[in-house]
TORKOL-4160 file (C-alpha; in steps of 0.2 Angstrom, whole numbers, padded with zeros to 4 digits, m for minus):
146
<pt num="1" X="m0231" Y="m0081" Z="0076"/>
<pt num="2" X="m0222" Y="m0074" Z="0092"/>
<pt num="3" X="m0224" Y="m0069" Z="0111"/>
<pt num="4" X="m0224" Y="m0052" Z="0115"/>
<pt num="5" X="m0206" Y="m0057" Z="0126"/>
<pt num="6" X="m0200" Y="m0066" Z="0110"/>
<pt num="7" X="m0190" Y="m0058" Z="0098"/>
<pt num="8" X="m0191" Y="m0061" Z="0078"/>
<pt num="9" X="m0178" Y="m0072" Z="0071"/>
<pt num="10" X="m0164" Y="m0060" Z="0061"/>
<pt num="11" X="m0162" Y="m0062" Z="0042"/>
<pt num="12" X="m0147" Y="m0070" Z="0038"/>
<pt num="13" X="m0134" Y="m0065" Z="0027"/>
<pt num="14" X="m0127" Y="m0074" Z="0013"/>
<pt num="15" X="m0112" Y="m0079" Z="0019"/>
<pt num="16" X="m0104" Y="m0089" Z="0006"/>
<pt num="17" X="m0106" Y="m0074" Z="m0009"/>
<pt num="18" X="m0089" Y="m0075" Z="m0017"/>
<pt num="19" X="m0086" Y="m0054" Z="m0014"/>
<pt num="20" X="m0092" Y="m0054" Z="0003"/>
<pt num="21" X="m0088" Y="m0070" Z="0012"/>
<pt num="22" X="m0072" Y="m0068" Z="0019"/>
<pt num="23" X="m0079" Y="m0052" Z="0029"/>
<pt num="24" X="m0092" Y="m0065" Z="0039"/>
<pt num="25" X="m0077" Y="m0076" Z="0040"/>
<pt num="26" X="m0071" Y="m0065" Z="0049"/>
<pt num="27" X="m0087" Y="m0059" Z="0057"/>
<pt num="28" X="m0087" Y="m0077" Z="0065"/>
<pt num="29" X="m0071" Y="m0075" Z="0073"/>
<pt num="30" X="m0076" Y="m0060" Z="0080"/>
<pt num="31" X="m0067" Y="m0050" Z="0068"/>
<pt num="32" X="m0067" Y="m0035" Z="0057"/>
<pt num="33" X="m0059" Y="m0034" Z="0041"/>
<pt num="34" X="m0060" Y="m0026" Z="0024"/>
<pt num="35" X="m0055" Y="m0033" Z="0007"/>
<pt num="36" X="m0040" Y="m0025" Z="0000"/>
<pt num="37" X="m0029" Y="m0029" Z="m0015"/>
<pt num="38" X="m0016" Y="m0041" Z="m0014"/>
<pt num="39" X="m0006" Y="m0031" Z="m0024"/>
<pt num="40" X="m0005" Y="m0012" Z="m0019"/>
<pt num="41" X="m0015" Y="m0015" Z="m0003"/>
<pt num="42" X="m0029" Y="m0002" Z="m0008"/>
<pt num="43" X="m0044" Y="m0006" Z="0000"/>
<pt num="44" X="m0059" Y="m0012" Z="m0010"/>
<pt num="45" X="m0074" Y="m0006" Z="m0002"/>
<pt num="46" X="m0086" Y="m0014" Z="m0005"/>
<pt num="47" X="m0078" Y="m0027" Z="m0010"/>
<pt num="48" X="m0074" Y="m0033" Z="m0027"/>
<pt num="49" X="m0063" Y="m0045" Z="m0034"/>
<pt num="50" X="m0054" Y="m0030" Z="m0045"/>
<pt num="51" X="m0044" Y="m0016" Z="m0040"/>
<pt num="52" X="m0046" Y="m0001" Z="m0052"/>
<pt num="53" X="m0029" Y="0006" Z="m0044"/>
<pt num="54" X="m0017" Y="m0007" Z="m0051"/>
<pt num="55" X="m0027" Y="m0022" Z="m0061"/>
<pt num="56" X="m0024" Y="m0035" Z="m0049"/>
<pt num="57" X="m0037" Y="m0047" Z="m0047"/>
<pt num="58" X="m0032" Y="m0054" Z="m0032"/>
<pt num="59" X="m0037" Y="m0050" Z="m0014"/>
<pt num="60" X="m0036" Y="m0051" Z="0004"/>
<pt num="61" X="m0047" Y="m0050" Z="0020"/>
<pt num="62" X="m0039" Y="m0036" Z="0033"/>
<pt num="63" X="m0042" Y="m0034" Z="0049"/>
<pt num="64" X="m0045" Y="m0017" Z="0056"/>
<pt num="65" X="m0048" Y="m0012" Z="0075"/>
<pt num="66" X="m0066" Y="m0011" Z="0077"/>
<pt num="67" X="m0066" Y="0008" Z="0079"/>
<pt num="68" X="m0072" Y="0022" Z="0069"/>
<pt num="69" X="m0084" Y="0039" Z="0070"/>
<pt num="70" X="m0102" Y="0041" Z="0067"/>
<pt num="71" X="m0104" Y="0048" Z="0051"/>
<pt num="72" X="m0122" Y="0047" Z="0049"/>
<pt num="73" X="m0138" Y="0039" Z="0058"/>
<pt num="74" X="m0157" Y="0040" Z="0054"/>
<pt num="75" X="m0171" Y="0033" Z="0068"/>
<pt num="76" X="m0185" Y="0022" Z="0059"/>
<pt num="77" X="m0201" Y="0023" Z="0064"/>
<pt num="78" X="m0213" Y="0013" Z="0052"/>
<pt num="79" X="m0212" Y="m0004" Z="0053"/>
<pt num="80" X="m0207" Y="m0014" Z="0037"/>
<pt num="81" X="m0200" Y="m0031" Z="0043"/>
<pt num="82" X="m0204" Y="m0041" Z="0059"/>
<pt num="83" X="m0187" Y="m0044" Z="0062"/>
<pt num="84" X="m0184" Y="m0025" Z="0067"/>
<pt num="85" X="m0195" Y="m0017" Z="0078"/>
<pt num="86" X="m0198" Y="0000" Z="0078"/>
<pt num="87" X="m0190" Y="0010" Z="0083"/>
<pt num="88" X="m0173" Y="0007" Z="0077"/>
<pt num="89" X="m0157" Y="0017" Z="0071"/>
<pt num="90" X="m0146" Y="0014" Z="0058"/>
<pt num="91" X="m0128" Y="0022" Z="0059"/>
<pt num="92" X="m0115" Y="0023" Z="0045"/>
<pt num="93" X="m0098" Y="0023" Z="0056"/>
<pt num="94" X="m0083" Y="0028" Z="0045"/>
<pt num="95" X="m0069" Y="0017" Z="0051"/>
<pt num="96" X="m0055" Y="0024" Z="0061"/>
<pt num="97" X="m0039" Y="0014" Z="0051"/>
<pt num="98" X="m0048" Y="0009" Z="0033"/>
<pt num="99" X="m0055" Y="0023" Z="0019"/>
<pt num="100" X="m0073" Y="0014" Z="0021"/>
<pt num="101" X="m0090" Y="0015" Z="0027"/>
<pt num="102" X="m0101" Y="0003" Z="0037"/>
<pt num="103" X="m0119" Y="0001" Z="0042"/>
<pt num="104" X="m0126" Y="m0006" Z="0059"/>
<pt num="105" X="m0142" Y="m0007" Z="0070"/>
<pt num="106" X="m0143" Y="0001" Z="0085"/>
<pt num="107" X="m0161" Y="m0004" Z="0096"/>
<pt num="108" X="m0174" Y="0013" Z="0099"/>
<pt num="109" X="m0168" Y="0030" Z="0097"/>
<pt num="110" X="m0151" Y="0032" Z="0106"/>
<pt num="111" X="m0142" Y="0050" Z="0108"/>
<pt num="112" X="m0129" Y="0051" Z="0093"/>
<pt num="113" X="m0118" Y="0066" Z="0088"/>
<pt num="114" X="m0111" Y="0065" Z="0072"/>
<pt num="115" X="m0092" Y="0062" Z="0073"/>
<pt num="116" X="m0094" Y="0052" Z="0090"/>
<pt num="117" X="m0083" Y="0037" Z="0093"/>
<pt num="118" X="m0090" Y="0019" Z="0089"/>
<pt num="119" X="m0086" Y="0002" Z="0093"/>
<pt num="120" X="m0088" Y="m0014" Z="0085"/>
<pt num="121" X="m0098" Y="m0029" Z="0092"/>
<pt num="122" X="m0103" Y="m0045" Z="0083"/>
<pt num="123" X="m0122" Y="m0051" Z="0086"/>
<pt num="124" X="m0124" Y="m0069" Z="0085"/>
<pt num="125" X="m0139" Y="m0072" Z="0073"/>
<pt num="126" X="m0140" Y="m0092" Z="0072"/>
<pt num="127" X="m0132" Y="m0110" Z="0080"/>
<pt num="128" X="m0120" Y="m0111" Z="0067"/>
<pt num="129" X="m0109" Y="m0098" Z="0073"/>
<pt num="130" X="m0115" Y="m0084" Z="0059"/>
<pt num="131" X="m0111" Y="m0067" Z="0067"/>
<pt num="132" X="m0115" Y="m0049" Z="0061"/>
<pt num="133" X="m0107" Y="m0032" Z="0064"/>
<pt num="134" X="m0114" Y="m0019" Z="0075"/>
<pt num="135" X="m0109" Y="m0003" Z="0081"/>
<pt num="136" X="m0111" Y="0007" Z="0099"/>
<pt num="137" X="m0102" Y="0022" Z="0106"/>
<pt num="138" X="m0089" Y="0017" Z="0111"/>
<pt num="139" X="m0086" Y="0026" Z="0130"/>
<pt num="140" X="m0069" Y="0024" Z="0133"/>
<pt num="141" X="m0066" Y="0036" Z="0117"/>
<pt num="142" X="m0064" Y="0056" Z="0119"/>
<pt num="143" X="m0077" Y="0065" Z="0112"/>
<pt num="144" X="m0085" Y="0083" Z="0116"/>
<pt num="145" X="m0101" Y="0088" Z="0105"/>
<pt num="146" X="m0097" Y="0104" Z="0098"/>
């Protein structure tokens, strides 16, 4: 059992999956990457081994900027797992430089607005270097709620 100031261990992702392993390998280097077709360059999101655009079975992991816009969010008030104390907010971020949306976790009930700039950061999960891309508002980005 954990004390009142200790945070329970976070759940670890499966980093050796053939379809998503490259995403977690990039995150361990503190890079955000998307899966793309090696032949035509189409972004394959969610990651998969086959490109529906050109039929190629070869993929590559392409680094992206780690910037995006807040597409949607929800604040969770009912705890379902001890690793996620409530309240917390799940965010859906649309990447600036790839046709993909990624999910992230913010503690509490932050003030958010659709379209606000977001920036990736890499949450360390264990001593082996596993990192999970997360998102936070980008104070350097220009945004006016409207």
